N, C-alpha and C positions, 0 to 999 in steps of 0.2 A: 504494500500500500504506500502511495506517495501522499504526503500531507503538506499542504501549503500553510505556512504560519505567517500571520499578518497582525502586528500589534494594534492595528486600527479596527479590526473586526471585534465586535462585542462577544464576550464569553456568555453563552446562554445555557440555561438548564434544559434538560430533556433527554431524549434517547439518542442524540447525535454525538455523545462524548466518545472519544477514541483514546484508548490507553497507549502510551508510547511503545509498549512491547508489540503492538500490532502494526507499527510503522516501519517500512523498509527505508524510505528516504524522506527527508525534510527539506522543503524549499522555502526560504525566507523571502517574502515579497511585501514590504511595508508600504503599499500604495494606499492612498486615501480611499475610503468607502465611496462607492457610487451613490450619488444622491439624486432622487427624483421628487421634486416638490410637487404638491398637488396644485393645479391652477385654481384660482378663485372661481366660484360658480357665477354664471351670468344670471339674469333675471328669470329666464325660462327654467334653468336648472334649479334655482332656489324654489320656484313654484312646485316643480316636480318633487323636490326633497320635502317640502311641507306636507304634501299629500302622503308620501311614503312614511314619514316620521309619525304621522297620526295613527298608523297601524301597528306601531311598536309599543306593546304594553310594558309596564314595570315587570321586572323579573325575567324578561326575554333573554335568550341567548342570541348574539349577533354573529353573522358572517358578513363582513363588509368587504366589498371589492375595492379596487383602486379607482380613483377618478374624482372629478368634482362633485358628482351627484352623491355617491356614498359619503363623501366628506361633508357635504352640506346637510345630509340626513343626520349624520352624527352631531353636528352643531345644533340641530333642532332637538336633540335628545338630552340636553343638559339638565332638564327637569325630571328625568326618569330616575327610578331607584332600582338597585340590585340587578343591573344588566350583567350578562356574562359574554365571553368571547370564546368561540370555537370556530376557527377559520383556517383556510389555507394560507392566506397572506395577511400578515400584520402590517398596518400602515400608521402614519402619524396620528390620525384621529383617534386611534385606540388609546394613545397616550393622553390626549385631551380629555377623553371620557374617564380614564383612570384617575387623572389628577383632579378632576372635578368631583370624584367620589361616586360617579354614576356606575362604573364597573366595579362589582364586588366578586363576581364569579361564584356566588353562593349556590346557583342552580345548575352549574355545568357538570359534565361527566367527571372532569378532573377538578374537584372542589377547590375553590380559592385560587385557581390558576387560569391565566389567560393562555390559551393553547393555539398555536399556529404551526405551520410547516416551514414558512420562510418569511422574511421581512424585507420590505422595500419602502424607502422613504428618505428622510433627511437625517442629519446627525442628531436631531432631537429624539427620533425613534431609536437610533443605535445606542445613544447614551442611556436611554430608558431601559433597553434590553440588557445592557452590560451587567452581568452577575445579579440580575433581578430574580429573586426566588419566587416571585409571583407570576413569572412567565416561563412557559416551557415550549420549546420547538420540538415537535415530534415528526416522525416519518409521515409521508403522505398516505401510506397504507393505514395509518391511524386517523389522521385528521380528515381524510376524504372517504373513509369507510362509512357507507350508508348506515350500517348497524350501529356504529359509534355515534354518528351525527344524530340519529333518531333518539338517542338516550338523553340528549340535551333538552332542557325545559323550554318550550315555546320558541323553537329556533326560527329566526327571521333571517333570510338570506337576501342580501341586497347587492346586485352586481350591475355593471354597466354593459350595454350592448351597443354596437355601432349602427346596425340597421334592423328594422322590423318590417316584414311585408304585411299585406292585408290579411293573411291567414294566421298571423302571430308568430311566424318563424323568425328567429333571431340569428343574426350573423355578427359574432363578436370578434372574428379573426381578420376580417378584411373590410375595406371600403371599396365597393365595386370589385375590380380585379387586382387591387393593390393590397398585399398582405400587410396587416397592421399589428397584429398580436397573435397570441395562441389561445387555445381553448382553456388552458389551465384546468381548474377543478370545477368549472361550471356545470358539467354533466353530473357530478356528484352532488 
C-alpha cells in the first residue's frame, strides 16, 4: 500500500484509519487542500430553498448535497432542533448548523456523530473536521447503504440536479452534451 501524507489534510475519525504496518511506501506531499466555496444563492434559489426548508421537521436526519440550493436550505434551518447528518458528502453548511446548535445527531444511526464519506468545501470545513470526535468519515459501503440510511430518523435528502424534463427525469451529470459532474450517491 502507498500512503500519501499531507500535513494540510485534516485527521478525521472513522473507518479510514490505516496502521503504519500496512504501508509499503510513504509519499510526502504538503500541498494546500483544494477549496470549493459555495456560490451565494440568487433570488430564485432562495425561493426554492424556502419551500424545501419548510418540509424539514425538528429531529430530521439530513443528507445535503453540494451547491447553492442545499446551502440556502441549511441557512433556513437555523431555527430547527436536534437535526442529524448522515450523508455522502460533508460541506461547509454542516459546520454552520453544528455551530448554531441545530445539529445534535441524537436521532442518527451513529448516535452523536455527524457521518459522511468525504468532505469538500473550504478551510472552515477542514478545520472543523480536524480531530473532531463528533464527526466520522466512513466507507461509502456504509454511508450509501440503503439498509443503513433507512435506520436514520426522518431522513431528508436534498440534492441538486442540472436538468429536469417534463416526465420528472433528472440529469445531474451533464448540461446538454457537456459533462458537468458525476452521479455520486444520488441513486442511493
